[in-house]
C-alpha positions as CSV (number, residue, x, y, z in Angstrom):
1,M,-47.8,8.0,-30.7
2,K,-50.5,7.7,-27.7
3,R,-52.6,5.5,-30.0
4,I,-49.7,3.2,-30.9
5,R,-48.8,2.7,-27.3
6,K,-52.4,2.2,-26.1
7,L,-52.9,-0.4,-28.9
8,L,-49.5,-1.9,-27.8
9,Q,-50.7,-1.9,-24.2
10,T,-53.9,-3.4,-24.9
11,I,-52.7,-6.2,-27.1
12,A,-50.1,-7.1,-24.1
13,S,-53.0,-7.1,-21.5
14,D,-55.2,-9.1,-23.6
15,S,-52.2,-11.5,-24.6
16,L,-51.7,-12.0,-21.0
17,T,-55.4,-12.8,-20.3
18,V,-55.6,-15.2,-23.3
19,F,-52.5,-16.9,-21.7
20,W,-53.6,-17.1,-18.2
21,G,-56.9,-19.0,-19.5
22,D,-54.6,-21.6,-21.2
23,W,-52.3,-21.3,-17.7
24,L,-55.3,-22.4,-15.4
25,D,-55.6,-25.6,-17.5
26,L,-52.0,-26.3,-17.7
27,R,-51.0,-25.8,-14.0
28,V,-52.7,-28.9,-12.9
29,R,-50.7,-31.0,-15.5
30,I,-47.2,-29.7,-15.0
31,P,-45.6,-33.1,-14.3
32,Q,-47.4,-34.7,-17.2
33,V,-46.5,-31.9,-19.6
34,A,-42.6,-32.0,-18.3
35,A,-42.6,-35.5,-18.9
36,S,-44.6,-35.9,-22.1
37,G,-41.7,-34.9,-24.0
38,L,-39.0,-36.7,-22.3
39,I,-39.5,-40.3,-23.5
40,S,-38.1,-40.1,-27.0
41,P,-35.1,-37.8,-26.4
42,L,-34.3,-40.3,-23.4
43,I,-34.4,-43.5,-25.9
44,Y,-32.3,-41.4,-28.2
45,I,-29.7,-40.9,-25.5
46,L,-29.4,-44.0,-24.4
47,A,-29.6,-45.7,-27.9
48,F,-27.4,-43.1,-29.8
49,G,-25.7,-41.5,-26.9
50,L,-24.6,-44.4,-24.9
51,G,-24.9,-47.4,-27.6
52,L,-23.7,-46.0,-30.8
53,G,-21.9,-43.2,-28.9
54,S,-19.3,-45.6,-27.5
55,S,-18.4,-46.7,-30.9
56,I,-18.2,-43.4,-32.5
57,D,-15.8,-42.1,-29.7
58,R,-13.2,-44.6,-30.9
59,V,-12.9,-43.5,-34.3
60,A,-13.9,-39.6,-34.2
61,E,-13.8,-36.7,-32.1
62,P,-16.9,-34.6,-31.8
63,S,-17.1,-30.9,-33.1
64,A,-18.4,-30.1,-29.5
65,G,-18.5,-31.5,-26.3
66,D,-16.0,-34.1,-24.9
67,S,-18.2,-37.4,-26.4
68,Y,-20.8,-38.3,-28.6
69,L,-23.2,-38.2,-26.0
70,E,-22.4,-34.8,-25.1
71,F,-22.7,-33.9,-28.7
72,I,-26.0,-34.8,-29.1
73,L,-27.6,-33.7,-25.6
74,P,-28.3,-29.9,-26.6
75,G,-30.1,-31.4,-29.8
76,M,-32.2,-33.4,-27.6
77,V,-33.2,-30.5,-25.8
78,A,-33.9,-28.8,-28.9
79,L,-35.9,-31.5,-30.1
80,S,-38.2,-32.0,-27.0
81,S,-38.8,-28.3,-26.9
82,M,-39.9,-28.1,-30.5
83,V,-42.1,-31.5,-30.5
84,I,-44.2,-30.1,-27.4
85,S,-44.3,-26.3,-28.2
86,F,-45.6,-27.7,-31.7
87,G,-47.9,-30.4,-30.6
88,G,-49.2,-29.1,-27.7
89,T,-50.2,-25.9,-29.0
90,T,-51.9,-27.2,-32.3
91,F,-53.7,-30.3,-30.3
92,S,-54.8,-27.6,-27.9
93,I,-56.5,-25.4,-30.4
94,C,-57.6,-28.4,-32.3
95,G,-59.6,-29.9,-29.2
96,D,-61.2,-26.5,-28.6
97,R,-62.2,-26.1,-32.3
98,L,-63.3,-29.6,-33.3
99,F,-64.7,-31.0,-30.2
100,T,-65.5,-29.0,-27.1
101,K,-66.2,-26.0,-29.5
102,T,-65.1,-23.5,-27.0
103,F,-62.7,-21.8,-29.3
104,E,-65.6,-20.2,-31.3
105,E,-66.5,-18.2,-27.9
106,M,-62.9,-17.0,-27.8
107,L,-63.3,-16.1,-31.6
108,L,-66.1,-13.5,-30.2
109,F,-64.1,-11.9,-27.5
110,P,-63.3,-8.2,-28.1
111,V,-59.5,-8.7,-28.4
112,H,-57.1,-8.1,-31.0
113,P,-56.1,-11.1,-33.2
114,L,-52.4,-10.5,-32.7
115,A,-53.3,-10.9,-28.9
116,L,-54.8,-14.1,-29.1
117,H,-51.9,-15.2,-31.3
118,L,-49.3,-14.2,-28.8
119,G,-51.5,-15.7,-25.6
120,K,-51.6,-19.0,-27.2
121,M,-48.0,-18.9,-28.5
122,L,-47.1,-18.0,-24.6
123,A,-48.7,-21.2,-23.6
124,G,-47.1,-23.0,-26.0
125,V,-43.8,-21.5,-25.0
126,V,-44.4,-22.7,-21.4
127,R,-45.1,-26.1,-22.7
128,G,-41.8,-26.4,-24.3
129,M,-39.9,-25.0,-21.6
130,M,-41.2,-27.3,-18.8
131,T,-40.4,-30.3,-21.4
132,A,-36.8,-29.0,-21.9
133,A,-36.4,-28.6,-18.3
134,S,-36.6,-32.1,-17.8
135,V,-34.4,-33.0,-20.6
136,I,-31.7,-30.4,-19.4
137,L,-32.1,-32.1,-16.0
138,V,-31.1,-35.5,-17.4
139,A,-28.4,-33.8,-19.5
140,V,-26.7,-32.3,-16.2
141,L,-27.2,-35.8,-14.7
142,F,-25.3,-37.4,-17.6
143,T,-22.4,-34.5,-17.8
144,G,-22.4,-32.7,-14.5
145,R,-22.3,-29.4,-16.6
146,L,-24.8,-27.4,-14.8
147,W,-23.6,-23.9,-16.1
148,S,-23.4,-25.4,-19.8
149,F,-27.2,-25.8,-19.9
150,I,-28.6,-22.9,-17.9
151,N,-26.4,-20.0,-19.4
152,P,-28.2,-17.0,-20.9
153,L,-27.4,-17.6,-24.2
154,F,-28.6,-21.1,-24.0
155,L,-31.8,-20.2,-22.5
156,L,-32.3,-17.3,-25.0
157,L,-32.1,-19.8,-28.0
158,L,-34.2,-22.1,-26.3
159,V,-37.1,-19.8,-25.9
160,L,-36.8,-18.5,-29.3
161,N,-36.9,-22.3,-30.6
162,C,-40.3,-22.7,-28.4
163,S,-41.6,-19.2,-29.7
164,V,-40.9,-20.4,-33.3
165,F,-42.5,-23.9,-33.0
166,A,-45.5,-22.6,-30.7
167,G,-46.3,-20.0,-33.3
168,L,-46.2,-22.5,-36.0
169,G,-48.6,-24.6,-33.8
170,V,-51.0,-21.9,-33.6
171,I,-51.0,-21.5,-37.5
172,V,-51.4,-25.3,-37.9
173,G,-54.1,-25.6,-35.2
174,L,-56.2,-22.9,-36.8
175,N,-56.3,-24.2,-40.5
176,V,-56.5,-27.9,-40.2
177,K,-59.9,-29.6,-40.4
178,S,-59.2,-32.8,-38.7
179,L,-56.6,-34.5,-36.1
180,E,-55.7,-36.6,-39.1
181,S,-54.4,-33.6,-40.7
182,V,-52.3,-32.7,-37.6
183,G,-50.9,-36.2,-38.1
184,L,-49.9,-35.1,-41.6
185,F,-47.8,-32.0,-40.4
186,N,-46.4,-34.0,-37.8
187,N,-45.2,-37.0,-40.2
188,F,-43.8,-34.7,-43.0
189,L,-42.5,-31.8,-41.2
190,I,-41.7,-32.3,-37.4
191,V,-40.4,-36.1,-37.7
192,P,-37.9,-35.3,-40.5
193,M,-36.9,-32.0,-38.7
194,S,-36.1,-34.3,-35.6
195,F,-33.6,-36.4,-37.6
196,L,-32.3,-33.6,-40.1
197,G,-32.1,-30.6,-37.9
198,G,-28.4,-31.2,-36.9
199,T,-29.3,-33.3,-33.7
200,F,-27.3,-36.1,-34.6
201,F,-24.7,-34.9,-36.6
202,D,-22.7,-31.6,-37.5
203,P,-24.4,-29.9,-40.6
204,M,-21.2,-28.2,-41.4
205,T,-19.6,-31.7,-42.6
206,L,-22.5,-32.6,-45.2
207,P,-22.1,-32.1,-48.8
208,L,-23.4,-28.7,-50.3
209,A,-26.7,-29.9,-51.6
210,L,-27.6,-31.5,-48.3
211,K,-26.3,-28.6,-46.3
212,I,-28.8,-26.4,-48.4
213,I,-31.6,-28.6,-47.2
214,V,-30.4,-28.8,-43.6
215,F,-30.0,-25.3,-43.2
216,M,-33.5,-24.5,-44.4
217,L,-34.8,-26.1,-41.1
218,P,-35.3,-23.8,-38.4
219,L,-34.3,-26.6,-35.7
220,T,-30.8,-26.7,-37.5
221,Y,-30.1,-23.2,-36.2
222,T,-31.3,-23.9,-32.8
223,T,-29.3,-27.1,-32.3
224,L,-26.1,-25.4,-33.7
225,G,-26.5,-22.5,-31.4
226,L,-27.4,-24.6,-28.1
227,R,-24.5,-26.6,-28.8
228,A,-21.9,-23.7,-29.0
229,A,-23.6,-22.2,-26.2
230,A,-23.2,-25.2,-24.0
231,Y,-19.5,-26.1,-24.9
232,L,-18.0,-23.6,-27.5
233,T,-16.6,-20.0,-26.9
234,S,-18.3,-16.8,-28.0
235,E,-15.7,-16.2,-30.9
236,V,-16.9,-19.4,-32.5
237,F,-20.6,-19.1,-31.8
238,P,-23.0,-19.1,-34.7
239,W,-24.5,-15.6,-33.9
240,Y,-26.4,-15.8,-37.3
241,S,-28.7,-18.2,-35.4
242,I,-30.5,-15.6,-33.3
243,P,-31.4,-13.3,-36.3
244,V,-32.5,-16.2,-38.3
245,L,-34.9,-17.5,-35.5
246,L,-36.3,-14.1,-35.1
247,A,-37.1,-14.0,-38.8
248,V,-39.0,-17.1,-38.6
249,R,-40.6,-16.0,-35.5
250,S,-41.6,-12.7,-37.3
251,R,-43.2,-14.7,-40.2
252,C,-45.3,-17.0,-38.1
253,L,-46.1,-13.7,-35.9
254,S,-47.6,-12.1,-39.4
255,L,-49.4,-15.0,-40.5
256,G,-51.1,-15.9,-37.2
257,P,-53.5,-13.0,-36.9
258,T,-54.6,-13.5,-40.4
259,S,-55.4,-17.1,-39.3
260,F,-57.7,-15.7,-36.4
261,L,-59.5,-13.3,-38.7
262,T,-60.2,-16.2,-41.1
263,S,-61.6,-18.4,-38.2
264,K,-63.6,-15.3,-36.9
265,I,-65.3,-14.7,-40.2
266,E,-66.3,-18.3,-40.7
267,T,-67.6,-18.4,-37.3
268,G,-69.6,-15.2,-37.9
269,S,-70.7,-16.7,-41.4
270,S,-72.0,-19.9,-39.5
């Protein structure tokens, strides 16, 4: 028991050390990071929420929120946090691996691979939360609903979403061989998920075949949860979204240290 406790303390300490190294670089770029993922959601809000939404509101009532604009705002928060958590983490690791070569020095540190994964993931979570905060500010300005977007359940799902995609970003960043490969993951995973993850529509209204596909995407559970946390009562909240995101996060957590060990072996052999 003492060994396990000591190991956990060591992993926690080493994770914070790895995170602090990224934070020292990140803290001087806070405005840039916060604004980097705001452009696409803002365009979607203006084009779909205000443009298309005015037509939709005349013929249909959204399943959550008072208008189509309010309906898509939680999805925009989920979308922005996903893109920046994944992209920021992936490109950060790729830059260190493929260009500056400083990542090889980190692999030689006497720290547990799990600590390396957690430290990099925490940095990705912070990136995602910074961008999500800017989108939340826009959502509050459009709706005037402050508590809808900062309540504990909403923030819990947001952190889980950031951790899922930051963890995925760690795995991708460790395994790709070039920045072109990162583009493939972005084009075939992140971009489709942005539109199919329930951000612009209610997945419950889809035919069964499409519903199965949509519910295979982790962003769907985040979007449904954030929308319910913002506008609906706890009785109709999709509580299953939390364990699903935790399960995906655990899977990334199990694969991440293996990727670090593989990279360390390759570094040692070279």
